[in-house]
C-alpha positions in Angstrom: 42.4 28.9 -82.1 43.7 27.7 -78.5 41.2 29.3 -75.9 42.9 28.6 -71.6 40.4 28.2 -69.5 40.7 28.9 -65.7 38.2 29.2 -62.8 38.0 29.9 -59.0 41.8 31.5 -58.9 40.7 33.0 -55.2 44.1 34.6 -54.8 44.9 34.8 -52.0 46.5 38.4 -50.7 49.7 36.6 -49.9 50.4 35.9 -53.9 51.2 38.5 -56.2 50.8 36.9 -59.2 50.1 32.8 -60.4 54.1 32.9 -61.0 54.3 32.0 -57.3 52.9 29.0 -57.8 55.4 27.4 -60.0 56.8 27.4 -63.7 52.9 25.8 -65.3 50.5 28.2 -65.1 53.6 30.6 -67.0 53.9 27.6 -68.9 49.8 26.8 -70.0 48.8 30.0 -71.2 51.4 31.0 -72.8 50.8 29.0 -75.1 47.0 29.6 -75.8 45.8 33.0 -77.8 43.1 33.9 -75.5 42.1 33.6 -72.0 38.7 32.9 -70.5 38.4 33.2 -66.5 35.2 32.1 -65.3 35.2 33.9 -62.1 35.8 34.1 -58.3 39.5 35.3 -59.3 39.1 38.3 -56.7 41.7 40.9 -57.1 41.8 42.0 -61.3 45.5 41.4 -60.6 44.7 38.3 -61.9 43.4 39.3 -64.8 46.4 41.7 -65.7 48.7 38.4 -65.3 46.8 36.6 -67.8 46.8 39.8 -70.2 50.9 39.1 -70.4 49.9 36.1 -73.3 46.3 36.5 -74.4 43.2 39.3 -74.4 41.4 37.4 -71.3 37.4 37.9 -70.8 36.2 36.9 -66.9 32.6 36.0 -66.0 32.5 38.1 -62.6 32.0 35.7 -59.7 30.5 36.5 -56.3 33.5 37.0 -54.4 34.3 40.3 -57.5 34.1 42.8 -55.4 34.8 45.1 -58.3 34.4 46.8 -61.9 36.8 46.0 -64.8 36.1 46.3 -68.6 37.5 42.7 -69.1 34.2 40.9 -66.6 30.8 41.1 -66.7 28.7 38.8 -65.3 27.7 36.8 -68.5 30.1 36.7 -71.6 29.8 35.7 -75.0 31.1 35.3 -77.7 31.8 33.2 -80.9 35.1 31.8 -82.5 35.9 30.0 -85.4 32.3 29.6 -85.9 31.1 27.9 -82.5 29.4 29.9 -80.0 30.8 30.3 -76.7 29.1 31.6 -73.3 30.7 32.0 -69.6 29.4 32.7 -66.0 30.7 32.0 -62.9 27.7 29.9 -61.5 26.8 27.8 -64.8 24.6 25.2 -62.9 25.2 22.4 -65.1 23.8 19.8 -63.1 20.1 21.6 -63.3 17.3 20.8 -65.8 19.1 21.9 -69.2 16.3 24.7 -70.0 17.8 26.3 -66.9 20.9 26.0 -68.1 19.7 27.9 -70.9 18.6 30.7 -70.1 21.4 32.1 -68.7 22.4 33.3 -72.0 20.7 35.8 -74.6 21.4 33.4 -77.0 21.7 29.6 -78.1 25.5 28.1 -77.4 27.2 25.7 -78.4 29.8 25.8 -75.8 29.1 26.8 -72.1 31.7 27.6 -69.4 31.2 27.9 -65.6 33.0 27.7 -62.6 31.7 28.1 -58.7 32.0 24.5 -57.3 36.0 24.2 -57.6 34.6 20.6 -59.1 36.2 19.1 -62.8 33.2 18.4 -65.4 33.0 18.4 -68.9 30.5 16.6 -71.2 28.4 16.7 -73.9 24.8 17.4 -73.4 21.8 18.0 -75.4 24.1 19.6 -78.1 25.7 21.8 -75.7 29.6 21.3 -74.0 29.7 21.9 -71.0 33.0 22.9 -69.0 33.9 23.3 -65.8 37.4 23.3 -64.8 37.4 22.9 -61.2 40.2 25.5 -59.6 43.9 26.6 -60.1 44.5 26.9 -56.9 42.2 25.5 -54.7 40.7 22.5 -56.9 37.8 20.7 -54.5 38.2 23.3 -51.9 41.6 21.8 -50.9 44.1 24.4 -49.3 46.1 26.3 -51.7 48.0 24.3 -54.4 48.4 23.9 -57.7 44.9 22.3 -59.5 43.3 22.1 -63.3 43.3 24.4 -65.9 40.9 23.9 -69.6 42.3 24.1 -73.5 39.3 24.4 -76.0 41.0 24.0 -79.5 38.8 24.8 -82.0 38.4 24.6 -85.8 35.4 25.4 -88.3 34.3 21.8 -88.2 36.3 20.7 -84.7 36.5 20.8 -81.1 38.9 19.3 -78.6 37.6 20.1 -75.5 40.0 19.3 -72.4 40.6 20.0 -68.6 44.1 19.0 -67.3 45.9 19.0 -63.6 48.4 22.1 -63.7 51.6 20.4 -62.2 52.0 19.4 -58.4 52.6 21.7 -55.2 54.9 19.6 -52.8 53.0 17.9 -50.6 49.6 18.8 -52.0 48.8 16.1 -54.2 46.6 17.5 -57.1 43.5 16.3 -57.1 42.0 17.4 -60.9 40.9 14.8 -63.2 42.0 15.1 -66.8 39.0 14.7 -69.4 38.7 15.4 -72.7 36.2 15.7 -75.8 35.8 15.9 -79.3 33.4 17.0 -81.4 33.2 17.0 -85.4 30.8 18.8 -87.2 29.6 18.4 -91.0 29.3 21.9 -93.3 
């Protein structure tokens, strides 16, 4: 199962959809089976755009003043035996008991957004992942930023955060990160 991740699109009103940023978003998301958005999309048309490629779930961000059946404050799901939890403001650098408390049950993978800063690491047996921002990476002006990919099988996890191209005159500050985990049984 290939899961595409994005967060903090903060899509300005002047841009109708992610196609206007170039071919990279379409190329990336057309290769996944499920899309998870970590919130702060601003307009639900971002979810509509994503849904042309795969089913989509969203964690409601602090800048998302709408109701949509695809969005909830806390998203949890199980894929290939891996428990995934997603909230907009994960607080991944807080003590682990506070991060775990955001979810109703233990998670193997925790996905967040809010910071516009990409992170990917394992902490106390949990994969912590934030893809930064697809459109405002590291709080810079509108430009291509980062996306994430989770490739899951019952016995393995491959996680990546990757820059998604360049915007002319505005370099992509996103750092490529990756993590592989294999589990027995």
